[in-house]
C-alpha positions as CSV (number, residue, x, y, z in Angstrom):
1,A,27.9,-9.9,27.1
2,I,24.0,-9.7,28.2
3,G,21.7,-6.8,28.1
4,A,18.9,-5.7,27.2
5,Q,16.9,-1.9,26.1
6,L,13.8,-0.8,27.7
7,G,11.0,1.0,26.8
8,S,7.8,2.3,27.3
9,G,6.0,0.2,24.6
10,W,2.4,-0.9,25.4
11,Y,3.1,-1.2,29.2
12,R,3.4,2.6,29.8
13,S,2.5,4.4,26.6
14,H,0.3,7.2,26.2
15,L,-2.5,4.7,24.7
16,G,-6.6,5.1,23.9
17,P,-7.9,7.0,20.9
18,E,-8.1,10.6,20.6
19,R,-7.1,11.6,24.6
20,P,-4.3,9.0,24.9
21,T,-3.0,8.4,28.7
22,P,0.1,6.9,30.0
23,N,0.7,4.3,32.6
24,H,-2.2,2.5,31.8
25,Y,-0.5,-1.0,33.5
26,G,2.1,0.6,35.6
27,D,5.0,3.8,35.4
28,D,8.1,2.2,35.9
29,V,10.2,0.0,33.7
30,A,11.9,-3.8,34.3
31,L,13.1,-6.4,33.1
32,L,12.5,-9.9,34.2
33,L,15.1,-12.5,32.3
34,Q,16.1,-16.2,33.1
35,V,18.7,-18.0,30.6
36,E,19.7,-21.8,30.9
37,V,23.1,-21.9,29.4
38,T,24.3,-25.9,29.0
39,Y,28.2,-25.8,28.3
40,E,29.9,-28.5,26.2
41,D,31.2,-30.2,29.0
42,G,28.0,-30.8,30.2
43,S,28.1,-28.1,33.2
44,H,25.1,-25.6,33.5
45,N,24.6,-22.4,34.4
46,T,22.0,-20.1,35.4
47,I,21.4,-16.2,34.2
48,I,19.3,-14.1,36.2
49,T,18.4,-10.9,36.9
50,D,19.4,-9.8,40.0
51,S,21.2,-7.4,42.2
52,S,24.4,-8.1,40.3
53,W,23.3,-5.9,37.3
54,K,23.3,-2.3,36.3
55,S,21.6,0.3,34.5
56,S,21.8,3.4,32.1
57,T,20.5,5.3,29.8
58,G,21.9,5.7,26.1
59,E,20.9,7.7,23.1
60,V,17.1,7.2,23.1
61,R,15.6,10.0,24.9
62,Y,12.3,9.5,24.6
63,A,10.1,6.7,22.7
64,E,6.5,6.5,22.6
65,I,4.0,4.5,20.5
66,Y,1.9,7.1,19.1
67,N,4.4,9.8,19.0
68,G,7.9,8.5,18.1
69,A,11.3,8.2,19.4
70,T,14.3,11.2,19.5
71,I,17.8,9.5,19.5
72,D,20.5,11.8,20.2
73,A,23.5,9.6,19.0
74,R,25.8,11.8,20.8
75,L,24.7,9.7,24.3
76,A,25.2,6.6,22.8
77,K,27.7,4.1,24.8
78,T,29.9,2.8,22.2
79,G,30.6,-0.7,23.3
80,W,28.1,-1.4,25.8
81,T,27.2,-4.9,24.2
82,K,30.2,-6.2,24.1
83,A,32.1,-8.1,27.2
84,K,34.9,-6.2,28.4
85,F,32.8,-2.8,28.3
86,D,33.9,-0.5,31.4
87,D,30.3,-0.2,33.1
88,G,32.2,1.4,36.0
89,A,30.0,4.7,35.7
90,W,26.4,3.2,35.5
91,S,24.1,2.7,38.1
92,G,22.7,-0.1,39.9
93,V,19.6,-1.6,39.8
94,K,16.7,-2.2,41.8
95,V,15.4,-5.4,42.8
96,Q,11.4,-6.2,43.7
97,N,9.4,-9.1,43.7
98,Y,6.4,-9.2,42.2
99,S,3.5,-11.7,41.9
100,K,3.6,-13.8,38.6
101,D,0.6,-15.1,38.4
102,N,-0.3,-13.0,36.1
103,L,1.9,-13.7,33.2
104,I,0.7,-15.7,30.8
105,A,3.2,-17.7,28.4
106,T,3.3,-16.8,24.9
107,Y,4.9,-18.9,21.8
108,N,3.7,-17.0,18.9
109,E,6.0,-15.3,16.8
110,P,8.0,-12.1,17.7
111,V,7.7,-9.1,15.1
112,K,10.5,-8.5,12.7
113,K,11.4,-6.8,10.0
114,H,10.5,-7.8,6.3
115,E,9.5,-6.0,2.9
116,T,12.1,-2.8,2.4
117,F,11.2,0.2,0.1
118,K,13.4,2.8,-1.6
119,P,11.8,6.0,-2.4
120,V,9.9,5.7,-5.6
121,K,9.6,9.7,-5.9
122,I,10.9,12.8,-4.2
123,I,8.5,15.7,-4.0
124,T,8.1,19.5,-3.4
125,T,4.7,20.5,-2.2
126,P,3.1,23.3,-3.2
127,K,3.8,24.2,0.7
128,G,7.9,23.7,0.1
129,E,8.0,20.7,2.1
130,K,10.7,17.9,1.0
131,V,8.4,14.6,1.3
132,I,9.5,10.7,-0.3
133,D,6.8,8.8,-1.9
134,F,7.4,5.1,-0.8
135,G,5.1,3.9,-3.2
136,Q,3.3,1.7,-0.6
137,N,1.6,2.6,2.8
138,L,3.2,-0.2,5.0
139,V,4.0,0.3,8.6
140,G,7.6,0.0,10.3
141,W,9.9,3.3,9.7
142,V,12.5,4.7,7.9
143,Q,16.1,4.0,8.0
144,L,18.6,6.9,7.6
145,K,22.5,7.3,6.4
146,V,23.2,10.7,6.8
147,S,26.1,13.0,7.7
148,G,26.3,16.6,9.5
149,K,27.6,18.1,12.9
150,A,27.7,17.1,16.4
151,G,24.2,18.7,17.3
152,D,22.3,18.9,14.4
153,S,18.7,17.8,14.5
154,I,16.6,15.8,11.5
155,K,13.3,15.1,11.7
156,I,11.0,12.9,10.0
157,S,7.3,13.0,10.2
158,H,5.0,10.5,8.4
159,T,1.8,10.1,6.9
160,E,-0.3,7.8,4.7
161,V,-1.4,10.3,1.7
162,L,-0.8,13.7,0.6
163,D,-3.9,16.5,0.1
164,K,-5.9,17.7,-2.7
165,E,-3.0,19.9,-3.4
166,G,-0.7,17.9,-2.6
167,N,0.8,18.7,0.6
168,F,2.1,16.4,3.2
169,Y,-1.8,15.6,5.5
170,T,-1.2,14.4,9.1
171,E,-4.7,15.6,10.3
172,N,-5.8,12.2,10.1
173,L,-3.6,11.1,12.7
174,R,-5.3,13.3,15.7
175,A,-3.2,13.3,18.4
176,A,-0.4,11.1,17.5
177,K,2.9,12.9,16.5
178,A,4.5,10.0,14.8
179,Q,7.8,11.7,14.2
180,N,11.1,10.2,14.7
181,I,13.9,13.2,15.5
182,Y,17.6,12.4,15.3
183,V,20.5,14.7,16.9
184,L,23.8,13.6,15.0
185,K,26.9,13.2,17.0
186,G,29.2,14.7,14.0
187,G,32.6,12.7,12.3
188,G,31.0,11.1,9.3
189,V,28.0,9.0,8.1
190,E,25.5,8.0,10.8
191,F,22.5,5.2,10.6
192,F,19.4,6.1,12.4
193,E,16.5,4.1,12.8
194,P,13.5,4.4,15.6
195,K,13.2,2.3,18.7
196,F,10.0,1.0,20.3
197,T,7.8,2.7,18.4
198,W,6.3,1.9,14.5
199,Q,4.6,4.4,11.7
200,G,2.1,3.7,9.6
201,F,3.3,5.6,6.3
202,R,3.6,5.8,2.2
203,Y,5.1,9.6,2.4
204,I,7.5,11.1,4.9
205,K,8.9,14.7,5.2
206,L,11.8,15.9,6.1
207,E,13.3,18.8,7.8
208,G,16.9,19.5,8.9
209,I,18.9,18.2,6.0
210,A,20.0,21.1,3.0
211,G,20.3,20.5,-0.2
212,N,18.5,17.9,-2.6
213,L,17.4,14.8,-1.0
214,D,19.3,11.4,-2.0
215,T,17.2,8.5,-2.1
216,S,20.0,5.6,-1.5
217,N,20.2,7.3,2.0
218,F,16.1,6.3,2.9
219,T,14.5,2.8,3.1
220,A,11.5,2.0,4.6
221,V,10.9,-0.9,6.6
222,A,7.8,-3.2,7.1
223,I,7.7,-4.8,10.6
224,Y,4.6,-7.2,11.6
225,S,5.0,-10.8,13.0
226,D,6.6,-13.3,11.7
227,M,3.8,-15.1,10.2
228,K,4.2,-17.1,7.1
229,P,2.5,-17.0,3.6
230,T,0.3,-19.4,3.3
231,G,-2.2,-18.3,0.2
232,T,-2.4,-16.4,-2.6
233,F,-4.5,-15.0,-5.2
234,T,-4.3,-14.1,-8.5
235,C,-6.9,-13.2,-11.9
236,S,-6.3,-11.9,-14.8
237,N,-7.9,-8.8,-13.7
238,P,-5.5,-6.3,-12.3
239,L,-7.8,-4.6,-10.4
240,L,-9.0,-7.3,-8.3
241,N,-5.0,-8.4,-8.3
242,Q,-4.3,-4.9,-6.0
243,L,-7.5,-5.8,-4.2
244,Q,-5.6,-8.8,-3.4
245,H,-2.5,-6.7,-2.2
246,N,-4.3,-4.5,-0.6
247,I,-6.0,-7.1,1.9
248,Q,-2.3,-8.7,2.4
249,W,-1.1,-5.4,2.9
250,G,-3.8,-4.1,5.5
251,Q,-2.7,-7.7,7.4
252,K,0.3,-7.6,7.5
253,G,0.5,-3.8,8.9
254,N,-2.5,-4.2,11.6
255,F,-0.9,-7.9,12.9
256,L,1.7,-6.8,15.3
257,D,1.5,-9.1,18.0
258,V,-2.5,-8.3,18.3
259,P,-4.7,-7.6,15.4
260,T,-5.0,-3.8,15.5
261,D,-7.4,-1.8,13.5
262,C,-5.0,0.9,12.1
263,P,-1.1,1.7,12.4
264,Q,-0.7,5.4,12.5
265,R,-3.3,7.1,14.2
266,D,-3.8,7.5,18.5
267,E,-5.6,4.2,18.4
268,R,-3.5,0.9,17.2
269,L,-5.6,-1.2,19.7
270,G,-6.7,-4.7,19.5
271,W,-10.5,-4.0,18.4
272,T,-12.4,-7.1,18.8
273,G,-15.0,-6.6,16.1
274,D,-12.3,-5.8,13.1
275,A,-10.4,-9.0,13.9
276,Q,-13.6,-10.8,14.1
277,V,-14.5,-10.4,10.7
278,F,-11.3,-10.6,9.1
279,S,-10.2,-13.7,11.0
280,R,-11.2,-16.2,8.1
281,T,-9.6,-13.9,5.6
282,A,-6.3,-13.5,7.9
283,S,-6.0,-17.7,8.1
284,F,-5.5,-18.0,3.9
285,N,-3.3,-15.6,3.6
286,M,-0.9,-16.4,6.1
287,D,-0.2,-18.9,8.9
288,V,-1.6,-17.3,12.1
289,H,-2.4,-19.8,14.0
290,N,-0.2,-19.2,16.7
291,F,-0.7,-15.4,16.6
292,F,-4.6,-15.7,17.2
293,V,-3.8,-18.4,19.4
294,K,-2.3,-16.0,21.6
295,W,-4.4,-13.4,21.2
296,L,-7.4,-15.3,22.3
297,K,-5.5,-15.9,25.8
298,D,-5.5,-12.0,26.0
299,V,-9.0,-12.2,25.2
300,S,-9.8,-14.8,27.7
301,A,-7.2,-12.6,30.5
302,D,-9.3,-9.4,29.7
303,Q,-13.1,-11.0,29.6
304,Y,-15.6,-9.4,32.0
305,K,-16.5,-11.4,35.1
306,S,-19.7,-10.8,33.9
307,G,-18.8,-13.0,30.1
308,S,-18.8,-9.4,28.6
309,I,-16.0,-8.8,26.4
310,P,-14.1,-5.4,26.0
311,Y,-14.2,-3.5,22.7
312,I,-10.5,-3.6,22.6
313,V,-8.2,-6.5,23.9
314,P,-5.4,-5.5,25.5
315,D,-8.2,-4.0,27.3
316,V,-7.4,0.1,28.1
317,F,-10.7,1.1,28.1
318,T,-11.5,-0.4,31.8
319,D,-10.5,1.7,34.7
320,G,-10.4,-1.8,36.8
321,K,-13.8,-1.0,38.0
322,S,-16.3,-0.5,35.4
323,E,-16.9,-2.9,31.8
324,V,-16.6,-1.0,28.1
325,G,-18.1,-3.7,26.1
326,G,-20.7,-5.9,25.5
327,S,-21.0,-4.6,22.0
328,T,-22.9,-7.6,19.4
329,G,-20.4,-8.5,16.4
330,W,-17.1,-7.0,18.6
331,G,-17.4,-9.3,21.9
332,D,-18.6,-12.5,19.4
333,V,-15.1,-12.3,19.2
334,A,-15.3,-14.8,22.0
335,T,-16.8,-17.8,19.4
336,I,-16.1,-17.0,16.2
337,V,-12.3,-16.5,16.0
338,P,-11.9,-19.6,18.1
339,W,-14.6,-21.2,15.6
340,N,-12.3,-19.8,12.7
341,M,-9.1,-21.0,13.8
342,Y,-10.2,-24.4,14.1
343,L,-11.5,-24.6,10.6
344,A,-8.4,-23.0,9.4
345,Y,-5.9,-25.9,11.2
346,G,-8.1,-28.4,12.7
347,D,-6.7,-27.8,16.3
348,V,-9.1,-29.2,19.2
349,Q,-7.4,-27.8,21.6
350,I,-7.9,-24.0,20.9
351,L,-12.1,-24.8,21.1
352,R,-10.9,-26.5,24.4
353,D,-8.4,-23.8,25.3
354,Q,-11.3,-21.0,24.4
355,Y,-14.8,-22.8,25.3
356,P,-15.4,-21.3,29.0
357,G,-15.0,-18.1,27.3
358,M,-17.2,-19.0,24.5
359,K,-19.8,-20.0,27.1
360,A,-19.6,-17.4,29.2
361,W,-20.2,-14.4,26.6
362,V,-23.2,-16.4,25.5
363,G,-24.2,-16.6,28.9
364,F,-23.5,-12.7,29.0
365,M,-26.1,-12.2,26.0
366,E,-28.9,-14.7,27.3
367,R,-29.1,-13.2,30.7
368,Q,-29.3,-9.3,28.9
369,A,-32.3,-10.8,27.0
370,K,-35.6,-10.5,27.7
371,N,-37.7,-13.5,26.3
372,D,-34.8,-14.6,24.3
373,L,-34.8,-10.9,22.5
374,W,-31.5,-9.2,22.7
375,N,-32.2,-5.5,22.8
376,T,-30.5,-3.9,25.1
377,G,-26.9,-2.8,25.8
378,T,-25.0,-0.3,23.9
379,H,-23.6,-1.5,20.4
380,F,-21.8,0.1,17.5
381,G,-24.1,-1.5,14.9
382,D,-23.3,-2.0,11.5
383,W,-20.0,0.4,11.8
384,L,-19.7,2.8,8.8
385,F,-22.5,1.9,6.6
386,Y,-23.1,3.8,3.6
387,T,-24.8,7.0,4.6
388,V,-26.1,9.7,2.9
389,N,-25.6,13.6,4.2
390,N,-28.8,15.8,4.4
391,D,-31.0,12.3,3.8
392,V,-34.3,13.7,2.8
393,D,-35.2,10.4,1.0
394,G,-33.9,7.6,3.6
395,S,-31.5,6.1,1.3
396,S,-28.8,5.8,4.0
397,A,-28.6,1.7,4.8
398,I,-29.6,2.1,8.9
399,T,-30.0,-1.2,10.2
400,S,-31.2,-1.8,13.2
401,K,-28.6,-2.3,16.3
402,S,-30.9,-4.9,18.1
403,L,-32.0,-6.8,15.4
404,I,-28.0,-7.1,14.7
405,A,-27.7,-8.4,18.4
406,Q,-30.6,-10.8,17.7
407,C,-28.2,-11.9,14.7
408,F,-25.2,-12.4,16.6
409,Y,-26.4,-13.7,19.4
410,A,-27.7,-16.6,17.6
411,W,-24.5,-17.2,15.6
412,S,-22.5,-17.1,18.8
413,T,-24.7,-19.8,20.1
414,Q,-24.2,-21.6,16.8
415,M,-20.3,-21.8,17.4
416,L,-21.1,-23.0,20.9
417,I,-23.1,-25.7,19.4
418,N,-20.5,-26.6,17.0
419,T,-17.9,-26.6,19.7
420,A,-19.7,-28.7,21.9
421,R,-20.5,-31.2,18.8
422,V,-16.8,-31.7,18.5
423,L,-15.5,-31.4,22.5
424,G,-18.5,-34.1,23.5
425,N,-20.1,-32.7,25.3
426,K,-24.3,-33.7,24.6
427,E,-25.5,-32.1,27.4
428,D,-24.2,-28.2,26.3
429,E,-25.1,-29.2,22.6
430,S,-28.7,-30.1,23.4
431,Y,-29.2,-27.0,25.7
432,Y,-27.6,-24.3,23.1
433,T,-29.8,-26.1,20.5
434,S,-32.6,-25.4,22.6
435,L,-31.6,-22.2,23.1
436,L,-31.2,-21.5,19.5
437,E,-34.7,-22.3,18.7
438,K,-36.1,-20.0,21.4
439,I,-33.6,-17.0,19.8
440,K,-34.5,-17.4,16.2
441,A,-38.1,-17.7,16.9
442,A,-38.0,-14.1,18.9
443,Y,-36.7,-12.6,16.3
444,V,-39.2,-13.7,13.6
445,K,-41.6,-12.6,16.1
446,E,-39.9,-9.8,16.5
447,Y,-38.4,-8.2,13.2
448,V,-40.0,-9.9,10.6
449,T,-43.7,-9.6,8.4
450,G,-45.7,-12.5,8.0
451,N,-44.4,-12.5,3.5
452,G,-40.8,-11.6,4.9
453,L,-40.2,-8.2,4.8
454,I,-37.4,-7.8,7.5
455,S,-38.2,-4.1,9.6
456,S,-35.0,-2.9,8.7
457,D,-34.9,-3.0,4.7
458,T,-31.5,-2.9,4.4
459,Q,-28.8,-5.1,2.6
460,T,-27.4,-5.9,6.2
461,A,-30.3,-7.4,7.6
462,Y,-31.4,-9.6,4.7
463,T,-27.2,-10.7,5.2
464,L,-27.2,-11.6,7.8
465,A,-30.7,-13.4,8.3
466,L,-29.8,-15.3,5.9
467,A,-26.0,-16.0,6.9
468,F,-27.0,-17.2,9.9
469,D,-30.4,-18.9,9.1
470,M,-32.3,-16.8,11.0
471,L,-35.3,-17.1,9.0
472,P,-37.9,-20.6,8.4
473,E,-36.8,-22.0,5.0
474,N,-39.9,-21.0,3.2
475,L,-38.5,-17.3,3.5
476,R,-35.6,-17.5,2.5
477,A,-35.9,-17.9,-1.5
478,Q,-38.0,-14.9,-1.1
479,A,-35.4,-12.8,1.5
480,A,-32.6,-13.6,-1.1
481,A,-34.9,-11.7,-3.8
482,R,-35.0,-8.6,-1.9
483,L,-31.7,-8.3,-0.9
484,A,-30.7,-8.8,-4.5
485,A,-33.4,-6.1,-5.3
486,N,-32.3,-3.9,-3.0
487,I,-28.5,-4.3,-4.4
488,G,-29.9,-3.4,-7.9
489,R,-32.1,-0.2,-6.7
490,Y,-28.7,1.3,-5.3
491,G,-26.9,0.7,-9.0
492,D,-25.0,-2.3,-8.4
493,H,-23.3,-1.0,-5.2
494,L,-23.1,-2.8,-1.7
495,T,-24.1,-0.7,1.5
496,T,-22.8,-2.9,3.8
497,G,-21.1,-1.9,7.3
498,F,-18.1,-3.2,9.1
499,L,-20.5,-6.2,10.2
500,G,-22.5,-7.1,6.9
501,T,-19.7,-7.0,4.6
502,P,-17.8,-10.2,5.2
503,Y,-21.3,-12.3,4.6
504,L,-22.8,-9.9,1.6
505,C,-21.2,-12.3,-1.3
506,H,-21.4,-15.4,0.4
507,V,-25.1,-15.3,0.7
508,L,-25.7,-14.0,-2.8
509,S,-22.9,-16.8,-4.3
510,R,-25.4,-19.3,-1.7
511,F,-28.8,-18.3,-2.4
512,G,-28.4,-18.5,-6.2
513,Y,-27.3,-14.7,-7.2
514,A,-23.6,-15.2,-7.6
515,D,-23.8,-12.9,-10.9
516,V,-24.8,-9.8,-8.1
517,A,-22.0,-10.9,-6.1
518,Y,-20.0,-11.0,-9.1
519,K,-21.1,-6.8,-10.0
520,L,-20.2,-6.0,-6.2
521,L,-17.0,-7.5,-6.5
522,L,-15.8,-6.0,-9.9
523,Q,-18.0,-2.2,-9.0
524,E,-15.5,0.3,-9.7
525,T,-17.5,3.7,-8.2
526,Y,-17.9,4.1,-4.9
527,P,-19.2,2.3,-2.5
528,S,-17.5,-0.6,-3.7
529,W,-13.9,-2.6,-2.9
530,L,-12.1,-1.3,-6.2
531,Y,-13.2,2.7,-5.9
532,P,-10.5,3.1,-3.6
533,I,-7.9,1.4,-5.8
534,K,-9.1,3.3,-8.8
535,M,-8.2,6.3,-6.5
536,G,-4.6,4.8,-5.5
537,A,-4.6,2.8,-2.4
538,T,-2.4,0.3,-1.7
539,T,-4.2,-1.2,1.7
540,I,-7.5,-1.0,2.8
541,W,-9.1,1.9,3.6
542,E,-11.6,2.1,7.0
543,R,-14.2,4.0,5.4
544,W,-15.5,3.3,1.7
545,N,-14.5,6.7,0.8
546,G,-11.8,8.0,2.5
547,I,-10.9,10.4,-0.6
548,K,-13.9,11.2,-1.9
549,P,-13.7,11.9,-6.0
550,D,-13.2,15.4,-5.8
551,G,-9.7,14.6,-3.7
552,T,-11.3,15.9,-0.5
553,F,-11.0,13.4,2.5
554,E,-13.9,12.3,4.7
555,T,-14.1,13.7,8.5
556,P,-10.2,13.6,9.4
557,T,-11.5,12.2,13.3
558,M,-11.8,8.3,11.6
559,N,-10.4,8.0,8.4
560,S,-7.7,5.8,8.8
561,F,-6.6,4.2,5.4
562,N,-5.0,1.2,6.8
563,H,-7.6,-0.5,8.4
564,Y,-8.1,-4.4,7.3
565,A,-11.7,-5.1,8.2
566,Y,-13.5,-4.2,4.4
567,G,-10.7,-6.9,3.4
568,A,-12.7,-9.7,4.9
569,I,-13.8,-10.0,1.2
570,G,-10.7,-12.0,0.9
571,D,-12.7,-15.0,2.4
572,W,-15.0,-15.3,-0.3
573,M,-12.1,-14.8,-3.1
574,Y,-10.7,-18.0,-1.8
575,R,-13.6,-20.0,-0.9
576,V,-15.8,-19.0,-3.6
577,V,-14.0,-17.6,-6.7
578,A,-11.3,-19.6,-6.3
579,G,-13.1,-23.1,-4.2
580,I,-10.6,-23.6,-1.7
581,D,-12.6,-23.8,1.0
582,T,-12.7,-25.5,4.8
583,K,-15.4,-27.9,5.9
584,T,-16.9,-28.1,9.6
585,E,-16.7,-31.8,9.2
586,A,-12.8,-32.0,7.8
587,P,-11.1,-28.8,9.2
588,G,-7.6,-28.0,8.4
589,Y,-8.2,-29.1,5.1
590,K,-7.9,-33.0,5.8
């Protein structure tokens, strides 16, 4: 027997942050299937989806990515997966002919079940809620065994954290309900788990179960793309070991076929900036070759005709008429990720496949620039950098978005030069080498004084200038000294956001300030990598202070507790602390 269950999935679920809308790609569900069968006697048969198929509905009454699933066991079609099932009461199907030109073959690993977790604690909150703690912020769902009467309903809600008072907290999920509802058929022990959805959670709240909870009836299951582990990092410092653990679980929880920004709220989208900053770290932890090859094809498919890159891929922001993208650091996913994958795996085909998109993105920036200076457009900047409320003395680490854009314009051009060299395209290599010189000259003229002070006197400004070689050789040592001094003024704390953080420690160790880099790595108070760990984190947070020292939360509209971007420090831990590095002249560790 052969059959399939269909759900809304990415195709027609409500998608988009804060105001999710349905049916972005279409409003119906369909199945396209072809099975080639070779029998032992050598004969052959082809099974396809055609008018001979039948359809029905079953126990899955509702399933949306953000909101969860409703399963009514009373409506299950018992035995429908077996050859002798009686489908006489089932309906026919509608056969439609659609163009297949927009289908892109994929060969990356499927999303599968992996680790399981049993409850570590059963909690009755001050509000009287029945809550289970699984001890790990994970992505997947909870399997449930339960007995009851036909029609009994059980609701499982999910969250990452409890509030300061110890109550169940879901405000940071925004519009996402993240609830699974199960309706019992009665008659004995029943097993439930959701379909066509997932949740990001450490805690669950149970409604509809009377009496005490039995921990043996609950199992949390982690799901993620079936990437094989490749690297581990352990040392004598337990906080750093927990940091590595958190980095890996941030990756697991957000690598579900696409690199999502977060797994819990009404978003869970392929934000290009997050993937860009984390891609090299990801390649140390797991074999992400196929994962990124597939997703980079998505990037190419969604790249706008102008060469601009959407903020997210797959692109659910655009209405098909307007371009919603072009932000520096986010659009550079088109150049940086292919090059990082080449360094990690030595696969030249990745560069061949992505080269047109790389050129198109650099071409977009080149056309936007005036006199080689890109200071136009809409940018996210150094997202979630260190800020101070009522900042009367200017302590907030604000870096000019145009300055950042010029740096990434240069860096993407450098990636294109590198790629042209690998592919043997000497004409392009020469052209973009000349362009890069102009970009850097325009940067120095616009943003750097004669003595080397950068107009945005921030850690991110000096980090990007040094990481991307934006400064003349004679100004680099003093810039590194300014960077180290800046860190000292903040009490050996970093102030960088999404775009500066991945390069900060690399720059410090490269220019003779490894001791300062280690001070940042080992810093335990906010803002730092270890502060969330001291606050109980088991994954990387979106914000440096998602939970404040007094136990209150940052603004709930933007406060994910599973957001891998700041985990990009893992790249430095592997390459500098452990000394396992990739080389341009010998990619793929060859």
